[in-house]
C-alpha positions as CSV (number, residue, x, y, z in Angstrom):
1,M,0.0,0.0,0.0
2,M,2.9,2.4,0.8
3,I,4.2,1.9,-2.8
4,L,0.8,2.7,-4.3
5,I,0.5,5.8,-2.2
6,T,4.0,6.9,-3.3
7,I,3.2,6.4,-7.0
8,V,-0.2,8.3,-6.7
9,C,1.5,11.2,-4.9
10,Y,4.3,11.3,-7.4
11,F,2.1,11.5,-10.5
12,S,-0.2,14.0,-8.8
13,I,2.7,16.4,-8.5
14,L,3.6,15.8,-12.2
15,L,0.1,16.5,-13.2
16,L,0.0,19.7,-11.1
17,I,3.2,20.9,-12.8
18,A,1.6,20.1,-16.2
19,R,-1.5,22.1,-15.3
20,T,0.6,25.1,-14.0
21,T,2.9,25.2,-17.1
22,G,0.0,24.7,-19.5
23,R,-2.2,27.6,-18.2
24,K,-1.1,30.0,-20.9
25,G,-2.3,27.6,-23.6
26,G,-1.0,24.8,-25.7
27,S,0.4,26.5,-28.7
28,N,2.7,24.7,-31.1
29,A,5.5,27.1,-30.3
30,A,5.2,26.0,-26.6
31,F,4.9,22.3,-27.4
32,F,7.9,22.2,-29.8
33,K,10.4,24.7,-28.4
34,G,8.9,26.1,-25.1
35,E,8.7,29.4,-26.9
36,N,12.5,29.7,-26.3
37,R,12.0,30.7,-22.7
38,S,13.4,27.7,-20.8
39,P,16.1,28.7,-18.2
40,W,19.3,26.9,-19.2
41,F,20.1,25.6,-15.7
42,I,16.6,24.0,-15.4
43,V,17.1,22.4,-18.8
44,S,20.5,21.1,-17.8
45,F,19.4,19.6,-14.6
46,G,16.3,18.0,-16.2
47,M,18.3,16.5,-19.0
48,I,20.2,14.3,-16.6
49,G,17.0,12.4,-15.8
50,A,16.1,12.2,-19.4
51,S,19.4,10.6,-20.2
52,I,19.2,8.0,-17.5
53,S,16.4,5.5,-18.1
54,G,15.0,3.0,-15.6
55,V,17.2,0.4,-17.3
56,T,20.3,2.5,-16.5
57,F,19.2,2.9,-12.9
58,V,19.0,-0.9,-12.5
59,S,21.9,-2.0,-14.7
60,V,24.8,0.3,-13.9
61,P,25.2,-0.8,-10.3
62,G,25.2,-4.4,-11.4
63,M,27.7,-3.7,-14.2
64,V,30.7,-3.6,-11.8
65,R,30.5,-7.4,-11.3
66,E,31.7,-8.1,-14.9
67,M,33.2,-4.8,-15.9
68,D,34.6,-3.3,-12.7
69,M,34.4,0.5,-12.9
70,T,35.7,0.6,-16.5
71,Y,32.4,2.1,-17.7
72,M,33.9,5.4,-16.4
73,Q,36.2,5.4,-19.3
74,T,33.2,5.9,-21.6
75,V,31.8,8.5,-19.2
76,F,35.0,10.6,-19.5
77,G,34.5,10.4,-23.2
78,F,31.0,11.7,-22.8
79,F,32.2,15.0,-21.5
80,F,34.3,15.7,-24.6
81,G,31.4,14.6,-26.8
82,Y,29.3,17.3,-25.2
83,I,31.9,19.9,-25.9
84,V,31.8,18.9,-29.6
85,V,28.0,19.1,-29.6
86,A,28.1,22.6,-27.9
87,H,30.5,24.1,-30.4
88,V,29.7,22.2,-33.7
89,L,26.1,21.2,-33.7
90,L,24.3,23.7,-31.5
91,P,25.6,26.8,-33.4
92,L,24.3,25.2,-36.6
93,Y,20.9,24.5,-35.2
94,Y,20.5,27.9,-33.7
95,R,21.7,29.7,-36.8
96,L,19.1,27.9,-38.9
97,N,16.5,28.3,-36.2
98,L,15.5,24.7,-36.5
99,T,12.5,23.0,-34.8
100,S,13.4,19.6,-36.0
101,I,17.2,19.1,-36.3
102,Y,16.7,16.8,-39.3
103,S,15.5,19.8,-41.4
104,Y,19.2,20.5,-41.8
105,L,19.5,17.3,-43.9
106,G,16.8,18.5,-46.3
107,T,18.4,21.9,-46.7
108,R,22.0,20.6,-47.1
109,I,21.4,17.3,-49.0
110,G,17.8,16.7,-50.1
111,L,14.3,15.5,-49.3
112,H,15.1,11.8,-49.3
113,T,18.0,12.2,-46.9
114,Y,15.8,14.4,-44.7
115,R,13.0,11.9,-44.5
116,T,15.4,9.0,-44.0
117,G,17.1,10.7,-41.1
118,S,13.8,11.4,-39.5
119,L,12.5,7.8,-40.0
120,F,15.7,6.3,-38.5
121,F,15.3,8.5,-35.5
122,L,11.6,7.5,-35.1
123,I,12.5,3.8,-35.4
124,S,15.4,4.2,-32.8
125,R,13.3,6.1,-30.4
126,M,10.1,4.0,-30.6
127,L,12.0,0.7,-30.2
128,G,14.3,2.1,-27.5
129,T,11.5,3.7,-25.5
130,A,9.3,0.6,-25.7
131,A,12.1,-1.6,-24.5
132,K,13.0,0.7,-21.6
133,L,9.4,1.2,-20.5
134,Y,8.7,-2.6,-20.8
135,L,11.5,-3.4,-18.4
136,V,10.2,-0.8,-15.9
137,C,6.6,-2.0,-16.3
138,L,7.8,-5.6,-15.8
139,I,9.6,-4.6,-12.5
140,L,6.5,-2.8,-11.3
141,H,4.3,-5.8,-12.2
142,T,6.6,-8.4,-10.7
143,Y,7.4,-6.6,-7.4
144,V,4.5,-4.2,-6.8
145,F,1.3,-4.6,-8.8
146,G,1.3,-8.3,-9.8
147,A,0.3,-9.3,-6.2
148,M,-2.7,-7.0,-6.5
149,G,-3.9,-8.8,-9.6
150,V,-3.2,-5.9,-12.0
151,P,-2.5,-7.2,-15.5
152,F,0.8,-6.2,-17.2
153,E,-1.2,-4.6,-20.1
154,V,-3.0,-2.3,-17.7
155,I,0.3,-1.1,-16.2
156,A,1.7,-0.4,-19.7
157,A,-1.4,1.5,-20.7
158,V,-1.6,3.5,-17.6
159,S,2.1,4.3,-17.7
160,V,2.0,5.7,-21.2
161,G,-1.4,7.3,-20.6
162,L,0.0,9.3,-17.7
163,V,2.9,10.4,-19.9
164,W,0.5,11.5,-22.6
165,L,-1.7,13.3,-20.1
166,Y,1.0,15.6,-18.8
167,T,2.7,16.2,-22.1
168,N,-0.2,16.6,-24.4
169,K,-0.9,20.2,-24.0
170,S,2.4,22.1,-23.6
171,G,5.0,19.5,-24.6
172,I,8.5,20.8,-24.0
173,R,7.4,23.7,-21.9
174,T,6.0,21.1,-19.4
175,I,8.7,18.6,-19.8
176,V,11.5,21.0,-18.9
177,W,9.9,21.3,-15.4
178,T,8.7,17.8,-14.9
179,D,12.1,16.4,-15.8
180,T,13.6,18.7,-13.2
181,L,11.4,17.1,-10.5
182,Q,12.1,13.6,-11.8
183,T,15.9,14.2,-11.9
184,L,15.7,15.5,-8.3
185,C,13.8,12.4,-7.3
186,L,16.2,10.1,-9.1
187,I,19.3,11.6,-7.5
188,M,17.8,11.7,-4.0
189,A,16.7,8.1,-4.3
190,L,20.2,7.0,-5.4
191,I,21.9,8.9,-2.6
192,C,19.4,7.6,0.0
193,I,19.9,4.0,-1.1
194,I,23.6,4.4,-0.8
195,V,23.1,5.8,2.7
196,F,21.0,2.8,3.7
197,V,23.5,0.3,2.2
198,T,26.4,2.1,4.0
199,G,24.4,1.9,7.2
200,R,23.8,-1.8,6.8
201,L,27.6,-2.3,6.2
202,D,28.2,-0.2,9.4
203,V,31.2,1.6,7.9
204,G,30.3,5.3,7.7
205,F,31.0,7.6,4.8
206,E,34.8,7.4,5.0
207,G,34.5,3.6,5.4
208,A,32.3,3.4,2.3
209,L,34.9,5.3,0.3
210,Q,37.6,3.0,1.6
211,T,35.6,-0.1,0.8
212,I,35.1,1.1,-2.8
213,A,38.7,2.0,-3.3
214,Q,40.0,-1.3,-1.9
215,S,37.6,-3.5,-3.8
216,E,38.9,-5.8,-6.6
217,H,36.2,-4.2,-8.8
218,S,37.5,-0.6,-8.4
219,R,39.6,-0.8,-11.5
220,I,38.7,2.1,-13.9
221,F,41.4,2.2,-16.6
222,V,42.5,-0.6,-19.0
223,F,45.5,0.3,-21.2
224,D,47.3,-3.1,-21.5
225,D,44.7,-5.2,-23.5
226,W,44.1,-3.9,-27.0
227,M,41.7,-6.9,-27.8
228,S,39.5,-6.1,-24.8
229,S,36.3,-4.2,-25.4
230,R,37.2,-2.3,-22.2
231,N,40.4,-0.8,-23.6
232,F,40.6,2.8,-22.6
233,F,41.0,4.3,-26.1
234,K,38.1,2.2,-27.4
235,Q,35.7,3.2,-24.6
236,F,36.9,6.8,-24.5
237,F,36.5,7.6,-28.2
238,S,33.3,5.5,-28.3
239,G,31.9,7.7,-25.5
240,I,32.6,10.8,-27.5
241,F,30.8,9.5,-30.6
242,I,27.9,8.1,-28.5
243,V,27.2,11.6,-27.2
244,I,27.6,13.2,-30.7
245,V,25.0,10.7,-32.1
246,M,22.7,10.0,-29.3
247,T,22.6,13.6,-28.0
248,G,23.7,15.9,-30.7
249,L,21.9,14.1,-33.6
250,D,18.9,13.1,-31.5
251,Q,15.8,15.2,-31.7
252,D,14.7,14.1,-28.2
253,M,17.8,15.5,-26.5
254,M,18.3,18.5,-28.8
255,Q,14.7,19.7,-28.5
256,K,15.3,20.7,-24.9
257,N,18.5,22.6,-25.9
258,L,16.6,24.4,-28.6
259,S,14.1,25.7,-26.0
260,C,16.8,27.8,-24.3
261,R,16.7,31.5,-24.8
262,N,19.8,31.7,-27.0
263,L,22.9,29.7,-28.2
264,R,25.1,30.9,-25.3
265,E,22.7,29.6,-22.7
266,A,22.3,26.3,-24.6
267,Q,26.0,25.9,-24.5
268,K,26.2,26.5,-20.8
269,N,23.5,23.9,-20.4
270,M,25.6,21.4,-22.4
271,Y,28.7,22.0,-20.3
272,C,27.0,21.5,-16.9
273,Y,24.9,18.6,-18.1
274,G,28.0,16.9,-19.6
275,F,30.1,17.3,-16.5
276,S,27.4,16.0,-14.1
277,F,27.6,12.5,-15.6
278,V,31.0,11.9,-14.0
279,P,30.0,12.1,-10.3
280,L,26.5,10.6,-11.0
281,N,28.0,7.5,-12.6
282,L,30.6,7.2,-9.9
283,L,27.7,7.0,-7.4
284,F,25.9,4.3,-9.4
285,L,29.1,2.2,-9.8
286,G,30.1,2.8,-6.1
287,L,26.6,1.5,-5.1
288,G,27.3,-1.6,-7.1
289,I,30.5,-2.3,-5.2
290,L,28.9,-1.7,-1.9
291,L,26.1,-4.2,-2.8
292,L,28.7,-6.8,-3.9
293,T,30.4,-6.3,-0.5
294,L,27.2,-6.5,1.5
295,A,25.8,-9.7,-0.1
296,P,28.3,-12.2,1.5
297,Q,28.0,-10.4,4.9
298,M,24.3,-11.0,4.8
299,G,24.7,-14.6,3.5
300,L,23.0,-13.7,0.2
301,T,23.5,-15.5,-3.1
302,L,23.6,-12.9,-5.9
303,P,21.4,-13.5,-9.0
304,L,22.9,-14.7,-12.2
305,L,21.9,-11.6,-14.1
306,S,23.7,-8.5,-13.0
307,D,20.6,-6.4,-13.8
308,D,18.8,-8.2,-10.9
309,I,21.3,-7.3,-8.2
310,L,19.8,-4.0,-7.1
311,P,16.2,-5.1,-7.6
312,M,16.9,-8.2,-5.4
313,F,18.2,-6.0,-2.5
314,A,15.4,-3.4,-2.9
315,T,12.4,-5.7,-3.3
316,Q,13.1,-8.7,-1.1
317,G,13.2,-6.7,2.1
318,H,17.0,-7.0,2.6
319,L,17.3,-3.2,3.1
320,G,13.9,-2.4,4.5
321,Q,10.6,-0.9,3.3
322,A,12.1,2.6,2.9
323,V,14.6,1.3,0.2
324,L,11.8,-0.3,-1.7
325,V,9.9,3.0,-1.8
326,L,13.1,4.8,-2.9
327,F,13.9,2.2,-5.5
328,T,10.3,2.5,-6.9
329,I,10.6,6.3,-7.1
330,G,14.1,6.0,-8.7
331,I,13.1,3.7,-11.6
332,I,9.8,5.6,-12.2
333,A,11.6,8.9,-12.2
334,A,14.3,7.6,-14.6
335,A,11.9,5.8,-16.9
336,F,9.3,8.6,-17.2
337,S,11.8,11.4,-17.6
338,N,13.2,9.5,-20.5
339,S,9.8,8.5,-22.0
340,D,8.0,11.8,-21.8
341,S,10.7,13.6,-23.8
342,A,10.9,10.8,-26.3
343,L,7.2,10.9,-26.9
344,T,7.3,14.6,-27.4
345,A,10.3,14.4,-29.7
346,M,8.7,11.7,-31.9
347,T,5.6,13.9,-32.1
348,T,7.7,16.8,-33.2
349,S,9.5,14.8,-35.8
350,V,6.4,13.3,-37.4
351,C,4.6,16.7,-37.4
352,I,7.5,18.7,-38.8
353,D,9.5,16.2,-40.9
354,L,6.7,14.0,-42.3
355,L,3.5,16.1,-42.2
356,G,5.0,19.6,-42.6
357,I,2.5,21.2,-40.2
358,E,4.5,24.4,-40.0
359,K,2.8,25.3,-43.3
360,E,-0.6,25.0,-41.7
361,S,-2.6,27.5,-39.7
362,E,-2.0,27.4,-35.9
363,E,-5.4,25.8,-35.2
364,I,-5.1,23.1,-37.9
365,A,-1.5,22.3,-36.9
366,R,-2.4,22.1,-33.3
367,R,-5.2,19.5,-34.0
368,K,-2.9,17.4,-36.2
369,R,-0.2,17.6,-33.5
370,Q,-2.6,16.3,-30.8
371,R,-3.7,13.4,-33.1
372,V,-0.2,12.4,-33.8
373,H,0.7,12.6,-30.1
374,L,-2.2,10.3,-29.2
375,A,-1.4,7.9,-32.1
376,L,2.2,7.6,-31.1
377,S,1.1,7.0,-27.5
378,L,-1.1,4.1,-28.6
379,L,1.6,2.7,-30.8
380,L,4.0,2.8,-27.8
381,I,1.6,0.9,-25.7
382,G,1.2,-1.7,-28.5
383,C,5.0,-2.1,-28.8
384,I,5.4,-2.6,-25.0
385,C,2.6,-5.2,-25.0
386,L,4.1,-7.0,-28.0
387,V,7.5,-7.4,-26.2
388,E,5.6,-8.8,-23.2
389,A,3.6,-11.2,-25.4
390,L,6.8,-12.5,-27.0
391,N,8.1,-13.2,-23.5
392,N,11.7,-13.6,-24.5
393,K,14.5,-11.6,-23.0
394,S,16.6,-12.0,-26.2
395,V,13.9,-10.0,-28.0
396,I,14.8,-7.0,-25.8
397,D,18.4,-7.5,-26.7
398,V,17.6,-7.5,-30.4
399,I,15.5,-4.3,-29.9
400,Y,18.4,-2.5,-28.3
401,I,20.8,-3.8,-31.0
402,I,18.5,-2.5,-33.8
403,A,18.1,0.8,-32.1
404,S,21.8,1.3,-31.7
405,Y,22.4,0.3,-35.3
406,T,20.0,2.9,-36.6
407,Y,21.9,5.8,-35.1
408,G,25.0,5.0,-37.3
409,P,23.5,6.3,-40.5
410,L,22.5,9.5,-38.8
411,L,26.2,10.0,-37.9
412,G,27.2,9.4,-41.5
413,M,24.6,11.7,-43.0
414,F,25.4,14.7,-40.7
415,A,29.1,14.1,-41.1
416,F,28.8,14.2,-44.9
417,G,26.8,17.4,-44.7
418,L,29.0,19.2,-42.2
419,F,32.5,18.1,-43.3
420,T,32.2,18.0,-47.1
421,R,31.1,20.6,-49.7
422,R,30.0,17.9,-52.1
423,A,26.5,16.9,-53.2
424,T,25.4,13.2,-53.2
425,K,22.7,11.4,-55.1
426,D,19.9,12.1,-52.7
427,R,17.5,9.4,-53.9
428,W,20.1,6.7,-53.1
429,V,20.6,7.8,-49.5
430,P,17.8,5.6,-48.1
431,L,19.3,2.5,-49.6
432,I,22.8,3.4,-48.3
433,A,21.3,4.0,-44.8
434,V,19.7,0.6,-44.8
435,L,22.7,-1.3,-46.3
436,S,25.2,0.3,-43.9
437,P,23.9,-1.3,-40.7
438,V,23.5,-4.6,-42.5
439,L,27.0,-4.5,-43.8
440,C,28.2,-3.4,-40.4
441,Y,26.6,-6.4,-38.7
442,I,28.1,-8.8,-41.3
443,L,31.6,-7.4,-40.8
444,S,31.2,-7.6,-37.0
445,R,30.1,-11.3,-37.2
446,V,32.9,-12.2,-39.6
447,T,35.5,-10.5,-37.5
448,E,34.3,-12.3,-34.4
449,L,34.3,-15.7,-36.1
450,Q,37.7,-15.2,-37.8
451,T,39.7,-13.4,-35.0
452,G,37.6,-13.8,-31.9
453,Y,37.4,-10.0,-31.6
454,R,34.0,-8.6,-30.5
455,F,33.1,-5.1,-31.5
456,G,31.7,-2.9,-28.7
457,Y,30.6,0.7,-28.9
458,E,33.0,1.2,-31.8
459,L,30.3,-0.3,-34.1
460,L,28.6,3.1,-34.0
461,M,31.7,4.7,-35.6
462,L,32.0,1.9,-38.2
463,N,28.3,2.2,-39.1
464,G,28.6,6.0,-39.6
465,A,31.8,5.6,-41.6
466,L,30.1,3.1,-44.0
467,T,27.2,5.5,-44.5
468,F,29.6,8.4,-45.1
469,A,31.6,6.3,-47.6
470,G,28.5,5.3,-49.5
471,M,27.3,8.9,-49.8
472,F,30.8,10.1,-50.8
473,A,31.1,7.4,-53.5
474,L,27.9,8.8,-55.1
475,S,28.8,12.4,-54.7
476,S,30.0,15.1,-57.0
477,K,31.2,18.7,-56.6
478,R,28.6,21.0,-55.0
479,N,27.9,23.0,-58.2
480,D,26.5,19.7,-59.7
481,Q,24.0,19.4,-56.8
482,N,20.8,19.8,-58.8
483,K,21.9,17.0,-61.1
484,S,23.0,14.7,-58.4
485,K,19.6,14.9,-56.7
486,N,17.9,13.4,-59.7
């Protein structure tokens, strides 16, 4: 009952914020860009929660069992990726006054490339959001609502319905503030869980730091093994490109940045937001080490799946009822902060990139936007329930693999537009964008079979390079652009 009361109170606050921010009306300018009035520091803080899904909240602490703390190598790369986004992509987006960042592809290359970029984003976001929400709905069903007899489908429908409810009217203008609340809840939940675990270990703050530092899992840097996917240079440079693609080339993340008052404030947002990932991920990984230390002291057998370590401690009463409440708040805050912005960004992309509603009158455009928002919400519910019906964890892995592969072509398209002055054959770009991930997958499998080497995050760079190479091979000098588009 305590969990149910917590969830009701949590969403009541979200709906109150939505009502307050939506009082001045639900114009398209407010929905898409917050009328360019969002305070940069609020955007920066809220984006932290939008980047950390419920899956991350559960997975990163368990990651240390297999990977130690080497994930921090990727996190260090994140920061430099954010600097690239702040000084290369944001100036471009602000100069062109874009609502959808994929409009740049239409201006620079052509309509087919523009639509392809938008469709690849929509596929990535829909699949990724469905998989993330599925796992959170599954946790809530397994540990909270299943005992009450609530079907999984109802949990999925209510979850997406609540997101639709508080984003439908004012979109980004509401999300900037609801994400701030959700980020605050996420961070407070994480810190409080660490405090409870430290108390159970009976070591105090300094003792907790010493426990983490002396753990066999405290290793961060790997310089000596070039074949390892944890090698510093592979993870560091992959972190840079992950941010460039999954933040700088992602409508979801950029839409909040474009709601800031001007470019300078958007860049401030990016610096602060990027730096915050270092201490935050150190907290997640530190919690993982503390849990691994606590388990043998309590005589507990850890689950086979690392993703189940934190849920086991939180939901089976090993840390008390308070931690269960905090865990529930944490995964809900992380999941919904990620999902609400994704749903709004997909609505923006469909409306601007595919329907071109900016050419319509305000009233007609608003009605179309609301219909699209509802349709995408229903589609998201359907995708979540489909994953549940298949009832196969490997399906989730496949969904994540597909979603990660679809970001590669976006990297190649934007790189071609930004770093060359050539024009490519626009009508062939959709085929190149489809073939590049396929070829990338084949190369990765052949390499693994022949050499034993397994690609990691660097697949993203390879995927983008293949797309870039395909577009370059069909390109000509810029003054032949009109011919090459035919």
